[in-house]
Backbone as XML, in Angstrom:
<?xml version="1.0"?>
<chain id="A" units="angstrom">
  <residue number="1" name="UNK">
    <atom name="N" x="-6.317" y="8.804" z="8.644"/>
    <atom name="CA" x="-6.201" y="9.315" z="7.293"/>
    <atom name="C" x="-7.572" y="9.782" z="6.810"/>
  </residue>
  <residue number="2" name="UNK">
    <atom name="N" x="-7.555" y="10.782" z="5.957"/>
    <atom name="CA" x="-8.792" y="11.361" z="5.449"/>
    <atom name="C" x="-8.883" y="11.206" z="3.933"/>
  </residue>
  <residue number="3" name="UNK">
    <atom name="N" x="-10.099" y="11.013" z="3.446"/>
    <atom name="CA" x="-10.366" y="10.931" z="2.014"/>
    <atom name="C" x="-10.012" y="12.267" z="1.363"/>
  </residue>
  <residue number="4" name="UNK">
    <atom name="N" x="-9.374" y="12.215" z="0.188"/>
    <atom name="CA" x="-9.026" y="13.415" z="-0.552"/>
    <atom name="C" x="-7.682" y="14.017" z="-0.195"/>
  </residue>
  <residue number="5" name="UNK">
    <atom name="N" x="-6.981" y="13.437" z="0.742"/>
    <atom name="CA" x="-5.676" y="13.945" z="1.159"/>
    <atom name="C" x="-4.563" y="13.069" z="0.587"/>
  </residue>
  <residue number="6" name="UNK">
    <atom name="N" x="-3.391" y="13.674" z="0.375"/>
    <atom name="CA" x="-2.211" y="12.947" z="-0.094"/>
    <atom name="C" x="-1.336" y="12.638" z="1.113"/>
  </residue>
  <residue number="7" name="UNK">
    <atom name="N" x="-0.841" y="11.406" z="1.163"/>
    <atom name="CA" x="-0.044" y="10.954" z="2.298"/>
    <atom name="C" x="1.243" y="10.280" z="1.847"/>
  </residue>
  <residue number="8" name="UNK">
    <atom name="N" x="2.272" y="10.432" z="2.668"/>
    <atom name="CA" x="3.488" y="9.636" z="2.554"/>
    <atom name="C" x="3.326" y="8.511" z="3.563"/>
  </residue>
  <residue number="9" name="UNK">
    <atom name="N" x="3.214" y="7.287" z="3.072"/>
    <atom name="CA" x="2.890" y="6.117" z="3.890"/>
    <atom name="C" x="4.108" y="5.203" z="3.942"/>
  </residue>
  <residue number="10" name="UNK">
    <atom name="N" x="4.437" y="4.720" z="5.123"/>
    <atom name="CA" x="5.522" y="3.762" z="5.302"/>
    <atom name="C" x="5.000" y="2.576" z="6.086"/>
  </residue>
  <residue number="11" name="UNK">
    <atom name="N" x="5.380" y="1.391" z="5.649"/>
    <atom name="CA" x="5.040" y="0.173" z="6.380"/>
    <atom name="C" x="6.298" y="-0.680" z="6.465"/>
  </residue>
  <residue number="12" name="UNK">
    <atom name="N" x="6.588" y="-1.167" z="7.661"/>
    <atom name="CA" x="7.800" y="-1.961" z="7.860"/>
    <atom name="C" x="7.455" y="-3.391" z="8.250"/>
  </residue>
  <residue number="13" name="UNK">
    <atom name="N" x="8.368" y="-4.281" z="7.939"/>
    <atom name="CA" x="8.246" y="-5.677" z="8.333"/>
    <atom name="C" x="8.672" y="-5.784" z="9.792"/>
  </residue>
  <residue number="14" name="UNK">
    <atom name="N" x="7.921" y="-6.559" z="10.564"/>
    <atom name="CA" x="8.239" y="-6.725" z="11.978"/>
    <atom name="C" x="9.684" y="-7.204" z="12.139"/>
  </residue>
  <residue number="15" name="UNK">
    <atom name="N" x="10.364" y="-6.631" z="13.084"/>
    <atom name="CA" x="11.780" y="-6.918" z="13.373"/>
    <atom name="C" x="12.691" y="-6.599" z="12.184"/>
  </residue>
  <residue number="16" name="UNK">
    <atom name="N" x="12.199" y="-5.803" z="11.269"/>
    <atom name="CA" x="12.964" y="-5.371" z="10.090"/>
    <atom name="C" x="13.525" y="-6.543" z="9.287"/>
  </residue>
  <residue number="17" name="UNK">
    <atom name="N" x="12.789" y="-7.647" z="9.255"/>
    <atom name="CA" x="13.217" y="-8.804" z="8.459"/>
    <atom name="C" x="13.177" y="-8.436" z="6.981"/>
  </residue>
  <residue number="18" name="UNK">
    <atom name="N" x="14.099" y="-8.958" z="6.224"/>
    <atom name="CA" x="14.258" y="-8.619" z="4.807"/>
    <atom name="C" x="13.420" y="-9.562" z="3.942"/>
  </residue>
  <residue number="19" name="UNK">
    <atom name="N" x="12.095" y="-9.396" z="3.999"/>
    <atom name="CA" x="11.191" y="-10.290" z="3.282"/>
    <atom name="C" x="11.028" y="-9.945" z="1.809"/>
  </residue>
  <residue number="20" name="UNK">
    <atom name="N" x="11.282" y="-8.700" z="1.441"/>
    <atom name="CA" x="11.049" y="-8.280" z="0.057"/>
    <atom name="C" x="12.291" y="-8.453" z="-0.817"/>
  </residue>
  <residue number="21" name="UNK">
    <atom name="N" x="12.985" y="-9.556" z="-0.637"/>
    <atom name="CA" x="14.175" y="-9.837" z="-1.438"/>
    <atom name="C" x="13.815" y="-10.569" z="-2.732"/>
  </residue>
  <residue number="22" name="UNK">
    <atom name="N" x="12.647" y="-11.207" z="-2.767"/>
    <atom name="CA" x="12.242" y="-11.951" z="-3.961"/>
    <atom name="C" x="11.081" y="-11.236" z="-4.655"/>
  </residue>
  <residue number="23" name="UNK">
    <atom name="N" x="10.992" y="-11.419" z="-5.950"/>
    <atom name="CA" x="9.970" y="-10.725" z="-6.734"/>
    <atom name="C" x="8.551" y="-11.167" z="-6.400"/>
  </residue>
  <residue number="24" name="UNK">
    <atom name="N" x="8.357" y="-12.432" z="-6.018"/>
    <atom name="CA" x="6.985" y="-12.899" z="-5.769"/>
    <atom name="C" x="6.332" y="-12.153" z="-4.609"/>
  </residue>
  <residue number="25" name="UNK">
    <atom name="N" x="7.080" y="-11.794" z="-3.590"/>
    <atom name="CA" x="6.499" y="-11.031" z="-2.480"/>
    <atom name="C" x="6.291" y="-9.565" z="-2.863"/>
  </residue>
  <residue number="26" name="UNK">
    <atom name="N" x="7.171" y="-9.037" z="-3.691"/>
    <atom name="CA" x="6.989" y="-7.666" z="-4.183"/>
    <atom name="C" x="5.729" y="-7.566" z="-5.041"/>
  </residue>
  <residue number="27" name="UNK">
    <atom name="N" x="5.454" y="-8.617" z="-5.807"/>
    <atom name="CA" x="4.277" y="-8.612" z="-6.677"/>
    <atom name="C" x="2.972" y="-8.578" z="-5.887"/>
  </residue>
  <residue number="28" name="UNK">
    <atom name="N" x="2.967" y="-9.130" z="-4.686"/>
    <atom name="CA" x="1.773" y="-9.042" z="-3.832"/>
    <atom name="C" x="1.470" y="-7.578" z="-3.533"/>
  </residue>
  <residue number="29" name="UNK">
    <atom name="N" x="2.498" y="-6.816" z="-3.197"/>
    <atom name="CA" x="2.339" y="-5.382" z="-2.918"/>
    <atom name="C" x="1.840" y="-4.659" z="-4.168"/>
  </residue>
  <residue number="30" name="UNK">
    <atom name="N" x="2.493" y="-4.912" z="-5.291"/>
    <atom name="CA" x="2.132" y="-4.242" z="-6.540"/>
    <atom name="C" x="0.713" y="-4.602" z="-6.965"/>
  </residue>
  <residue number="31" name="UNK">
    <atom name="N" x="0.350" y="-5.872" z="-6.869"/>
    <atom name="CA" x="-1.005" y="-6.298" z="-7.248"/>
    <atom name="C" x="-2.070" y="-5.650" z="-6.373"/>
  </residue>
  <residue number="32" name="UNK">
    <atom name="N" x="-1.791" y="-5.516" z="-5.094"/>
    <atom name="CA" x="-2.750" y="-4.880" z="-4.192"/>
    <atom name="C" x="-2.916" y="-3.401" z="-4.553"/>
  </residue>
  <residue number="33" name="UNK">
    <atom name="N" x="-1.810" y="-2.717" z="-4.814"/>
    <atom name="CA" x="-1.898" y="-1.312" z="-5.220"/>
    <atom name="C" x="-2.674" y="-1.172" z="-6.527"/>
  </residue>
  <residue number="34" name="UNK">
    <atom name="N" x="-2.386" y="-2.041" z="-7.502"/>
    <atom name="CA" x="-3.109" y="-2.007" z="-8.783"/>
    <atom name="C" x="-4.606" y="-2.187" z="-8.572"/>
  </residue>
  <residue number="35" name="UNK">
    <atom name="N" x="-4.970" y="-3.132" z="-7.719"/>
    <atom name="CA" x="-6.381" y="-3.397" z="-7.451"/>
    <atom name="C" x="-7.070" y="-2.169" z="-6.868"/>
  </residue>
  <residue number="36" name="UNK">
    <atom name="N" x="-6.439" y="-1.526" z="-5.904"/>
    <atom name="CA" x="-7.029" y="-0.341" z="-5.282"/>
    <atom name="C" x="-7.128" y="0.815" z="-6.280"/>
  </residue>
  <residue number="37" name="UNK">
    <atom name="N" x="-6.141" y="0.941" z="-7.174"/>
    <atom name="CA" x="-6.175" y="1.983" z="-8.206"/>
    <atom name="C" x="-7.289" y="1.698" z="-9.211"/>
  </residue>
  <residue number="38" name="UNK">
    <atom name="N" x="-7.375" y="0.446" z="-9.681"/>
    <atom name="CA" x="-8.406" y="0.080" z="-10.659"/>
    <atom name="C" x="-9.810" y="0.293" z="-10.110"/>
  </residue>
  <residue number="39" name="UNK">
    <atom name="N" x="-9.967" y="0.113" z="-8.816"/>
    <atom name="CA" x="-11.267" y="0.323" z="-8.177"/>
    <atom name="C" x="-11.480" y="1.786" z="-7.790"/>
  </residue>
  <residue number="40" name="UNK">
    <atom name="N" x="-10.529" y="2.643" z="-8.167"/>
    <atom name="CA" x="-10.584" y="4.091" z="-7.945"/>
    <atom name="C" x="-10.670" y="4.468" z="-6.462"/>
  </residue>
  <residue number="41" name="UNK">
    <atom name="N" x="-10.057" y="3.631" z="-5.623"/>
    <atom name="CA" x="-10.025" y="3.922" z="-4.193"/>
    <atom name="C" x="-8.820" y="4.774" z="-3.822"/>
  </residue>
  <residue number="42" name="UNK">
    <atom name="N" x="-7.750" y="4.687" z="-4.635"/>
    <atom name="CA" x="-6.539" y="5.465" z="-4.377"/>
    <atom name="C" x="-5.948" y="5.954" z="-5.692"/>
  </residue>
  <residue number="43" name="UNK">
    <atom name="N" x="-5.103" y="6.979" z="-5.579"/>
    <atom name="CA" x="-4.209" y="7.396" z="-6.651"/>
    <atom name="C" x="-2.804" y="7.214" z="-6.095"/>
  </residue>
  <residue number="44" name="UNK">
    <atom name="N" x="-1.952" y="6.506" z="-6.819"/>
    <atom name="CA" x="-0.568" y="6.307" z="-6.385"/>
    <atom name="C" x="0.316" y="7.261" z="-7.179"/>
  </residue>
  <residue number="45" name="UNK">
    <atom name="N" x="1.041" y="8.113" z="-6.465"/>
    <atom name="CA" x="1.953" y="9.055" z="-7.102"/>
    <atom name="C" x="3.365" y="8.495" z="-7.185"/>
  </residue>
  <residue number="46" name="UNK">
    <atom name="N" x="3.669" y="7.537" z="-6.341"/>
    <atom name="CA" x="4.977" y="6.893" z="-6.361"/>
    <atom name="C" x="5.084" y="5.902" z="-5.224"/>
  </residue>
  <residue number="47" name="UNK">
    <atom name="N" x="5.942" y="4.912" z="-5.418"/>
    <atom name="CA" x="6.195" y="3.956" z="-4.344"/>
    <atom name="C" x="7.568" y="3.337" z="-4.542"/>
  </residue>
  <residue number="48" name="UNK">
    <atom name="N" x="8.120" y="2.833" z="-3.464"/>
    <atom name="CA" x="9.382" y="2.105" z="-3.510"/>
    <atom name="C" x="9.267" y="0.934" z="-2.541"/>
  </residue>
  <residue number="49" name="UNK">
    <atom name="N" x="9.733" y="-0.219" z="-2.994"/>
    <atom name="CA" x="9.740" y="-1.413" z="-2.149"/>
    <atom name="C" x="11.190" y="-1.691" z="-1.778"/>
  </residue>
  <residue number="50" name="UNK">
    <atom name="N" x="11.497" y="-1.542" z="-0.514"/>
    <atom name="CA" x="12.831" y="-1.810" z="0.014"/>
    <atom name="C" x="12.842" y="-3.239" z="0.570"/>
  </residue>
  <residue number="51" name="UNK">
    <atom name="N" x="14.007" y="-3.782" z="0.907"/>
    <atom name="CA" x="14.051" y="-5.169" z="1.394"/>
    <atom name="C" x="13.204" y="-5.434" z="2.639"/>
  </residue>
  <residue number="52" name="UNK">
    <atom name="N" x="13.008" y="-4.422" z="3.490"/>
    <atom name="CA" x="12.279" y="-4.659" z="4.741"/>
    <atom name="C" x="11.188" y="-3.628" z="5.033"/>
  </residue>
  <residue number="53" name="UNK">
    <atom name="N" x="10.875" y="-2.788" z="4.062"/>
    <atom name="CA" x="9.795" y="-1.816" z="4.246"/>
    <atom name="C" x="9.376" y="-1.244" z="2.893"/>
  </residue>
  <residue number="54" name="UNK">
    <atom name="N" x="8.253" y="-0.538" z="2.902"/>
    <atom name="CA" x="7.770" y="0.112" z="1.682"/>
    <atom name="C" x="7.414" y="1.558" z="1.986"/>
  </residue>
  <residue number="55" name="UNK">
    <atom name="N" x="7.521" y="2.385" z="0.966"/>
    <atom name="CA" x="7.069" y="3.774" z="1.029"/>
    <atom name="C" x="6.092" y="3.980" z="-0.122"/>
  </residue>
  <residue number="56" name="UNK">
    <atom name="N" x="4.999" y="4.673" z="0.150"/>
    <atom name="CA" x="4.020" y="4.987" z="-0.886"/>
    <atom name="C" x="3.593" y="6.444" z="-0.726"/>
  </residue>
  <residue number="57" name="UNK">
    <atom name="N" x="3.524" y="7.158" z="-1.826"/>
    <atom name="CA" x="2.885" y="8.475" z="-1.838"/>
    <atom name="C" x="1.572" y="8.264" z="-2.569"/>
  </residue>
  <residue number="58" name="UNK">
    <atom name="N" x="0.471" y="8.445" z="-1.830"/>
    <atom name="CA" x="-0.839" y="8.146" z="-2.407"/>
    <atom name="C" x="-1.903" y="9.092" z="-1.895"/>
  </residue>
  <residue number="59" name="UNK">
    <atom name="N" x="-2.977" y="9.128" z="-2.648"/>
    <atom name="CA" x="-4.156" y="9.902" z="-2.264"/>
    <atom name="C" x="-5.313" y="8.925" z="-2.094"/>
  </residue>
  <residue number="60" name="UNK">
    <atom name="N" x="-6.014" y="9.051" z="-0.984"/>
    <atom name="CA" x="-7.163" y="8.191" z="-0.722"/>
    <atom name="C" x="-8.396" y="8.836" z="-1.341"/>
  </residue>
  <residue number="61" name="UNK">
    <atom name="N" x="-9.062" y="8.114" z="-2.252"/>
    <atom name="CA" x="-10.200" y="8.679" z="-2.986"/>
    <atom name="C" x="-11.548" y="8.372" z="-2.373"/>
  </residue>
  <residue number="62" name="UNK">
    <atom name="N" x="-11.740" y="7.153" z="-1.898"/>
    <atom name="CA" x="-13.041" y="6.782" z="-1.339"/>
    <atom name="C" x="-12.883" y="5.582" z="-0.418"/>
  </residue>
  <residue number="63" name="UNK">
    <atom name="N" x="-13.913" y="5.359" z="0.357"/>
    <atom name="CA" x="-13.916" y="4.246" z="1.301"/>
    <atom name="C" x="-14.020" y="2.922" z="0.550"/>
  </residue>
  <residue number="64" name="UNK">
    <atom name="N" x="-13.490" y="1.876" z="1.156"/>
    <atom name="CA" x="-13.648" y="0.512" z="0.656"/>
    <atom name="C" x="-14.662" y="-0.157" z="1.576"/>
  </residue>
  <residue number="65" name="UNK">
    <atom name="N" x="-15.926" y="0.009" z="1.250"/>
    <atom name="CA" x="-16.968" y="-0.443" z="2.171"/>
    <atom name="C" x="-16.967" y="0.458" z="3.383"/>
  </residue>
  <residue number="66" name="UNK">
    <atom name="N" x="-16.689" y="-0.123" z="4.549"/>
    <atom name="CA" x="-16.672" y="0.660" z="5.790"/>
    <atom name="C" x="-15.262" y="1.028" z="6.238"/>
  </residue>
  <residue number="67" name="UNK">
    <atom name="N" x="-14.242" y="0.659" z="5.446"/>
    <atom name="CA" x="-12.876" y="0.944" z="5.871"/>
    <atom name="C" x="-12.137" y="1.796" z="4.843"/>
  </residue>
  <residue number="68" name="UNK">
    <atom name="N" x="-11.127" y="2.490" z="5.322"/>
    <atom name="CA" x="-10.285" y="3.290" z="4.444"/>
    <atom name="C" x="-9.398" y="2.377" z="3.600"/>
  </residue>
  <residue number="69" name="UNK">
    <atom name="N" x="-8.990" y="2.828" z="2.423"/>
    <atom name="CA" x="-8.157" y="1.992" z="1.557"/>
    <atom name="C" x="-6.836" y="1.566" z="2.188"/>
  </residue>
  <residue number="70" name="UNK">
    <atom name="N" x="-6.237" y="2.403" z="3.033"/>
    <atom name="CA" x="-4.978" y="2.006" z="3.662"/>
    <atom name="C" x="-5.179" y="0.809" z="4.585"/>
  </residue>
  <residue number="71" name="UNK">
    <atom name="N" x="-6.338" y="0.722" z="5.226"/>
    <atom name="CA" x="-6.655" y="-0.435" z="6.068"/>
    <atom name="C" x="-6.802" y="-1.681" z="5.207"/>
  </residue>
  <residue number="72" name="UNK">
    <atom name="N" x="-7.466" y="-1.559" z="4.074"/>
    <atom name="CA" x="-7.610" y="-2.681" z="3.146"/>
    <atom name="C" x="-6.240" y="-3.144" z="2.651"/>
  </residue>
  <residue number="73" name="UNK">
    <atom name="N" x="-5.380" y="-2.195" z="2.314"/>
    <atom name="CA" x="-4.033" y="-2.518" z="1.848"/>
    <atom name="C" x="-3.266" y="-3.295" z="2.913"/>
  </residue>
  <residue number="74" name="UNK">
    <atom name="N" x="-3.316" y="-2.817" z="4.140"/>
    <atom name="CA" x="-2.599" y="-3.474" z="5.229"/>
    <atom name="C" x="-3.144" y="-4.873" z="5.488"/>
  </residue>
  <residue number="75" name="UNK">
    <atom name="N" x="-4.446" y="-5.029" z="5.466"/>
    <atom name="CA" x="-5.047" y="-6.354" z="5.686"/>
    <atom name="C" x="-4.627" y="-7.350" z="4.615"/>
  </residue>
  <residue number="76" name="UNK">
    <atom name="N" x="-4.647" y="-6.915" z="3.354"/>
    <atom name="CA" x="-4.347" y="-7.819" z="2.250"/>
    <atom name="C" x="-2.873" y="-8.201" z="2.210"/>
  </residue>
  <residue number="77" name="UNK">
    <atom name="N" x="-1.996" y="-7.272" z="2.560"/>
    <atom name="CA" x="-0.561" y="-7.517" z="2.419"/>
    <atom name="C" x="0.110" y="-7.997" z="3.694"/>
  </residue>
  <residue number="78" name="UNK">
    <atom name="N" x="-0.617" y="-8.048" z="4.792"/>
    <atom name="CA" x="-0.006" y="-8.458" z="6.072"/>
    <atom name="C" x="0.408" y="-9.913" z="6.068"/>
  </residue>
</chain>
């Protein structure tokens, strides 16, 4: 992924397990996105949390230290 580009991002739960059935796990995803937005690392144009995967339309604005924001998102929410 490149800084300044808009991407359609999908992440799935291993073995398609339905982990996002409760609000507390969904809030982890939302809180991570909010944090990255507040730090001006990403712009989120839209997202949907499905029971076993997520879709995000986002733009990467800047690096998070030495890593891209999508890497930070994956590390925090894994």
